C-alpha positions in Angstrom: 38.9 -142.0 -146.9 38.7 -144.7 -149.5 42.4 -145.6 -149.0 41.8 -145.9 -145.3 38.8 -148.2 -145.9 40.8 -150.2 -148.4 43.6 -150.6 -146.0 41.3 -151.8 -143.2 39.5 -154.2 -145.5 42.8 -155.5 -146.9 44.2 -156.0 -143.4 40.9 -157.8 -142.4 41.0 -160.0 -145.4 44.7 -160.9 -145.1 44.8 -161.4 -141.3 41.4 -162.7 -140.4 39.3 -164.0 -143.3 42.1 -165.9 -145.2 43.3 -167.5 -142.0 39.8 -168.5 -141.0 39.2 -170.0 -144.5 42.5 -171.9 -144.3 41.6 -173.2 -140.8 38.2 -174.4 -142.1 39.7 -176.0 -145.2 42.2 -177.8 -143.0 39.5 -179.0 -140.7 37.3 -180.3 -143.6 40.3 -182.1 -145.1 41.0 -183.7 -141.8 37.4 -184.8 -141.4 37.4 -186.1 -145.0 40.6 -188.1 -144.4 39.2 -189.6 -141.2 35.9 -190.4 -142.8 37.6 -192.0 -145.8 39.8 -194.1 -143.6 36.8 -195.2 -141.5 34.8 -196.2 -144.6 37.7 -198.2 -146.2 38.9 -199.8 -143.0 35.8 -200.1 -140.7 32.4 -199.4 -142.2 33.0 -201.0 -145.6 34.3 -204.3 -144.3 31.6 -204.4 -141.6 28.8 -203.8 -144.2 30.3 -206.4 -146.5 30.5 -208.9 -143.7 26.9 -208.2 -142.7 25.8 -208.7 -146.3 27.7 -212.0 -146.6 26.0 -213.3 -143.4 22.5 -212.2 -144.6 23.2 -213.8 -148.0 24.3 -217.0 -146.4 21.3 -217.0 -144.0 18.9 -216.4 -146.9 20.3 -219.0 -149.2 21.0 -221.8 -146.7 18.2 -221.4 -144.2 15.3 -219.3 -145.4 15.1 -220.6 -148.9 15.4 -224.2 -147.7 12.6 -223.7 -145.3 10.4 -222.0 -147.9 11.2 -224.7 -150.4 10.2 -227.4 -147.9 7.0 -225.6 -147.1 6.2 -225.0 -150.8 6.8 -228.7 -151.5 4.5 -229.8 -148.6 1.8 -227.4 -149.8 2.1 -228.8 -153.4 1.9 -232.3 -152.1 -1.2 -231.5 -150.1 -2.8 -229.7 -153.1 -2.2 -232.8 -155.2 -3.8 -235.0 -152.5 -6.8 -232.7 -152.2 -7.2 -232.6 -156.0 -7.1 -236.4 -156.2 -9.7 -236.6 -153.4 -11.9 -234.0 -155.0 
C-alpha cells in the first residue's frame, strides 16, 4: 500500500508539481526582466527628467518670486518702522 502511495506521490511530484514550479519560476523571471528593463530604460529616465524640471522650476521661478516678495515685505517693514 505504501509503495503504491509513494509511487503516486512521486509521479505527481515529478510530472505536475515540479513542472508547475518551473513554469512559475520562468514567469517570475520574465516579469522581473521586463520590470528591470522598464525601470532602467523608461521609468528611471522619466523620473529623473521630472526631477530636473521641478528642480529648475523651483530654483529659477519659485525662489526668485519668493525672494522678490520677501524683499518687498522687508522694504515695507522698514518703511513702517521708520514711520512708527
